[in-house]
N, C-alpha and C positions, 0 to 999 in steps of 0.2 A: 504494500500500500504506500501511496505517496500523497502528500498534501503540501501546497505552497506554504501555508502557515499552520503550524500546530501550536495550540495553547495547552500547556501542561498544568491543569488545575481549573476547576469550574466554579471558583468563587466569584465575588463581585468584581475583582480585577480581571479574572480570566474570561468570564462571559462578556464583560464589557468590551474587552479587546477582540474577542472572537466575533461578536456581533458587528463591530465597526469594520473589521477586516472583510467580513462578508458583504456588508453594505458598500464597501469600496471595490467590490468585484473580485476579491481574492478567494481562492479555494481554501476553505478553513476547516480544521478539525479540532475538537476539544477532547482531550484525554483526561478523564476524571475517574478516580478510584471508586468513589461513591456511586450508587445507582441513580442519584439525583444531582442536578446542578444546584448551585447556591453556596457551596463551600461552608466553612466554619461559621461565617456570619449568619447565613440563613438557616443552616441546619442545627448548629450547636452554639450559637453566640448571639449576635446583635438582635435578631428578630425574635426568637423565643424568649430571650430575657426581657425584651421590651413588652412582649405580650403579657408576661407574668407581672412586670412592673405596673402595667395598666391595671391589673386586678388589685395589686397592692395600693395603688393610688385611689381607686374607687373606695376601697375599705377605709382608707385614711380620710377621704373627703366626707364620708358618712359620719365618721367620728367627729370631724371638725364642725359639723352642723349643730352639735350640741350647744355651741356658743351662740347660735342663732335661735335657740329654743326649739330646734327640730331634733327629735330623738329616734334613733333606729335601734332595733333589737341587735344583739350581738350576732354577727354573721355566722351561718353554718357553712362550713367549707366541704364541698364534695371534691376531693382531690382528683378522683378519676375524671370528673367532668372538666375540671380546670385543665388537666393534662390533655384531654381530648380536644378541647378548644384550642390550646396552644399548638397541638399537632396539626389541627385543621388549617391554622394560619400558615404553617410551614408547607403543607401539601398544596394549598392554593397557590402559593408563590412559586414553588418548584414546578408545579404543573404549568404555570404561565411561562416559566423559562424554557421548559421543554417544547412548548408550542412555538415560542419565539425562535428557538434554534431550528425547528422544522421549517418555519416560514422563510427563514433566511438561507435554508439549505446548508446549515452548518452540521457537519457530521459529528456525532457525539459517540465516543467509544468509552464504555465503562470498564476501565482496567487501570492497573498501576503502570505508569510509564517510567522506564529506567533507561538512561542514556547508554547506548553502546558506543557511540562516538558523537562527533559534533553535528551530525546530520541524520542520526538514526535513534529511534526509541524502540526498546524491546517492551512489548506489552505483556503484562503478567496478570493472571487471575481475572476476576470479573466475567465479562462475556466472552473472553478469549478461550476457545475450546482447545483441548490438547491436540496437537498435530496440525492446528490451523496456522496460517501465516500470521506470525506474531511480531512482525517488524513493520514499523512505520517510519518512512523517510520523509524529510522535509527540507525546504529551502531555508525557512526561518522558524525558530521556536520561541514562543513567549513563555518564559518560566514563571508560573503563578502558583507555586506549590504551597504558599501560605505559611502558617505557623501552628505549633501545637503547645498545649499547656506545659510549662516548665515543671519538672518533677524533682522532688527531694528524695533520693533513694532511701534514706532512713525512715521516711514517712510512708513508704510503700509497704503496707502491712498485708496486702492480699485480701482485704475485706472491703465490701462496698460501704462500710460505715465511714471510710476515709475516701472522700470524693474529690475530683477536680471539677472544673466548671462544667464540663460535659455531663458528668454524673449528677451534679446539682440541678441542671436543667431538665433531667429526666423526671424529676419530681416524683420519686417512688413513694414518698410519704412526707408527712410533716412531722419531723422529729421533735421530741419534747425539748431537747436542747441541741444547739448547733454552735460549734466553734469555727469561726472563719479565720484562717491563718493568712494574713496579708491585708493591709489597709488601703489597697488600690481600688480602682473603679470597679473591677469585676467582683471583688469580694464584698464591697459595700452595696453594690446593686443586688447581688444575690442574697446577702444578709438581710437587706430591706424586704425582699420578697418573702423570705421564710419568716421573718419577724411578724409581718402583717398577716401571714397565714396561721400564726399561732405558736411558732417556735420561740424558745428563750435563746436569743442570739447573743454571743459574745464575739468580739473582734480582738485579735492580738496583732500588733505591729512592732517590729524590731526598731523602727525609726521613731523619732520624737513626735511625729504627726501623721495624720491621714492624708492621702492624696498629695504626696510630697512634690509632684510635678506642677501643682497649681499654687498660685499666690495664697498666702495664709489668710488674708482678709476675705477671700472667696470661700475658703474652706470653713471658716469659723461659724457662719450661720448653719451650714450643713451639719457640722459636728454637734452643734447645740441641739438640733432635732434628733440626731442619731443617739445622743446620750439619753434621751427620753425613750426612744424606740428600742434600743438594745439594752440587754441586761448589764453588759460591761464592755468597756473599751480599754484595752490594756496597751499603753504605749511604752516605748523603750523596754520592751519585753520580748524575750526569745523563747521559742518553744524548744526545750532541750530534748524531749523525746515523746513519742506516742507509743502506747501499748494497747493491743486488742484484748479486752477482757470479756469478750463474748457479747454481753448485752450492752456494753458501752466501751468507749475509748478513754483510756486513762492518759491524761496530758500533764506533762511536767513543765512548768513555766520557770524561767530564770530571769530575775530582774535585780539589778544592783547587787549581784553576788548571792542573792537569796533564791531558794527554790521552793516551790509549792506544787501540789498536785490537785487537779480537778478532774471530773469525769463528764463526758458529753455523749449524747446519743449518736451524733454524727460530727464529722470534722470535714470542712471544706478547705482544701489546700489551694490557695489562690495567690501564687507568688510570681505571676508574670507568665510570659510566653516566650518560646524560642523558635527561630526560623526553621522551617522544614526543608533543610538543604542537604541532609545526610541520607544515605541509602538510596539515592536516585541516580547514581553514576556520574555525578559531576566531575569526579576525578578523571574520567575518561574523555573529558572535553578540555577546552582551554579556559573555562570559567574559573575565576578566582574567588575564593571565599575568605572572609576575614576571621579573626580569632573568635568572634562571637557567633560565627556561622552564617552571617549575612553575605549574600552575593554582592560583589563589588560591581558598581554600575557608574555610567556617566550621566549627564543631564538628559540624554536621549534614551535612557534605559538600556544602553548597550552594555554587554559584559565584555570581558577580554576575548571572548569567542565571537567572531563576526557573524555566526549563524544564530546566536542565542541572545535574547533580551531577557531582562528580569524585572518583575513588578511586584508591588504589594509587600506583604510582611517579610517575604524571603529576601527582599531587596533593601531592607533597612527600616529604621524608625522614622516617624511614628507608625505603629501597626494599626492602621485605621482603614476601614473599608472604602471610604470616599477617596482617600489618597490612592489606594490601589486602582480604583476605577479610572481616575485621571491619568495615572501612570500607564495603564493599559492602553488608553487612547493615544497617548504620546508614542508608545512603542509602535503601534500599528501605523500611525501617521509617518513615522520614520521609515518603516518597512515599505510603505507605499511610495516613498520617494520625496517626502517633504523634508528637505535638508534643514529648514529653519525650526522644525518642531523640537521642543524640549520641555521638560517638566521644570517650570520656573516659578512655582507658587510662592508668593510672599507670605501668605497666611493659610495655614492648614488648621481648620477649627477642631477643637477637642471638646467633647461633651461627656459629662458623667450624668447618667440618667437616674440619679437618686432623687429624693424629695427633701429639700429643693434640688433642682438640677444645677450643675456647675458647668460653665462653658467659657472658653477663652480662645482667642485667635491673635496671631501676630506676636509682638514682643510682650512678655510678661514683666511685671514690676521686679520680681525676683531675679529674672535673667538680666535685666538692665543693671541691677546692682552688682551682680557677679561680673558683668562685662565692664563695669566702671563707666557706664554710659549715662550721661545727664538727661533726665527726662522729667516731665511734670505729670503728676497723676491727679485726675479729677474724679471724685466719687459722688454718685448720686444715690442717697439712701431711699429705698422703696417706701419707707415710712411716710415720705412726702408725696407718694403717688396715690392719686384718688382710686385708680383701679386696684392697686395692691391693698388699699384699705378696704375696698368693697369685697375683695376676695378673702380678707383676713390673713393675708400673707405679707406682712410688712418687714420680714426679716431680710428680704432681698437687697441687692445692691448692684449698680452698674458703674463700672469704672473705665476710664480712658487713660491710656499711656500715650503721652504726646511729646513730640520733638519741640522743645521750648523755642527754638529759633524759627523753624519753618511752620510750626503749628500743625504739622502733618500728624494724622492719627497713626500711631505705630502699633498699638495693640488695644484690645478691649477684653474685659473680663466681666462676666455676669453670673450672679447666683440668685436663684429664685425659680418659681414655677415657669416652665416654658423657656428657660434660658437657652436650650438647644435650638429652638426655633429663632429666637431673637438674635443669636450670634451671626446669622447669615448676613445681616445688614453690615455688621462690622467687617466681615470678610471682604465684602464688596468695597467698602470704604478704604480699607487698607490696600487692596489690590489696585484700586484706581488712584491711589495717592491723594485721597481726599484730606482736606484740612478740617479742623474742628468746626469752622464756620460752615463748611459744606454740609456737614451732618446736622449741626444745630439749627441751621436756617432752612433745612428741608422740613416741610410741614408734615408732622406725624399725627395720626388720628387720635382724638381724645374721646373717652378715657381708655387708654391702652397701656400695656406694659412696654410696648415699643417706644413710647414717649421717653422712657428713661434713658434711652441711648442718646437722643437729642438733648435731654436735660443735663446729661453728664457733660456735654459740650458747653452748655450754658454755665455750668459750675466752673469749668476751666476759665471762662472769662469773668467769673464773679457776678454773673447777671441772671442767675436762675430765679425764676419767679416764685417757686414754691418753697424755697429755702433761702435763708439769709446767710451767705458765706462769701463776702466780697473778696476778690483777689487782691492780695497785698500790693502788687505792682500795677493794678488797674488804674488807668487815667481817664 
């Protein structure tokens, strides 16, 4: 078998690349080990977690209505029904991708692909029958093999009571107690789901704070709510060991030289992800891999092998589906002959879908401090927002990181309900080189949370209507 373009991996980066290649008239094949397209994001990550987070949010909203004099009975959770609904969302989307591939005449091969050389994949398992032609040659391959949960060997006890993110999303039950190891976005999102479904959730993080990639002032409102939702949040604390005791997992914590033991019904190990670059034959090509396992690429997604491009998680941080999709399009445009095409995003938004959501794009305040870069930061508290007051969610904040000389918007951070949707305006502003005035003087609808983006710009000038905070050097 031969294909002009082969995409190894059917995740959001892979199918975006394949569909564009087909749209541009190139013969295209997707090789995907799973029986369905969608990759980790759709099958075991972004989509199922957001479906479950929706359930958690509705439960929390019902609880919040007590402040308005509206009382609901304590919810009864049918775990089988919740799981079935989550699975239906996945099947609907994967079915749609299957139809789109068929409409575009993209060949989909369900098998594992291993490089034999720079222009040949050996297909293993899946739909490949013994004795059949199991080699697929290509002119170009877009490597989109993604990532897998990072594992700690000492925590691999061979019991399903110790889960990774994939196991947690299966939602086999609602355990009486759950320990989440890792205070990153995956752990906090899944911890929130289980807490709202009825588990007594604790989080342990070896670092001094949660979500250490985000500015501290954005994390503070989230941590305040999580401290009420979770049973415990242990910071600066290490998990020294896990032990399977049959009906529970015994956990030994270590903090400031002291050890203590607690027991949990289940443990979720959420300590990050690693690129899926091993065991696929890259050593038989000219592709170069760094010490962390990421494939080395240039701005056109080219690897050191002229026949192979790499996109998404396997090609480096940040490991985000929307980054992968844009990189996939870039790779295909280059393959198609666009010499000017390159991945040159100024702002790649990051969103933590907890409650409240935390989102940021562009330069963060913490990064500016690390780089020794002079910036001005303008913060608009949602307590001054009429819409936030109406929602009863005044803990939020919108902040701008601004170049003091040009007044260009360098970064934006938002914490609050819907922050993930609001951050898109910030991405556009940063990419377009907008100034604070460009954003502040653009009329935003009232009363909305989107106004807070413009109002943060007004704070920068010391001219915000709803709060009195004059700028010291304002004339």
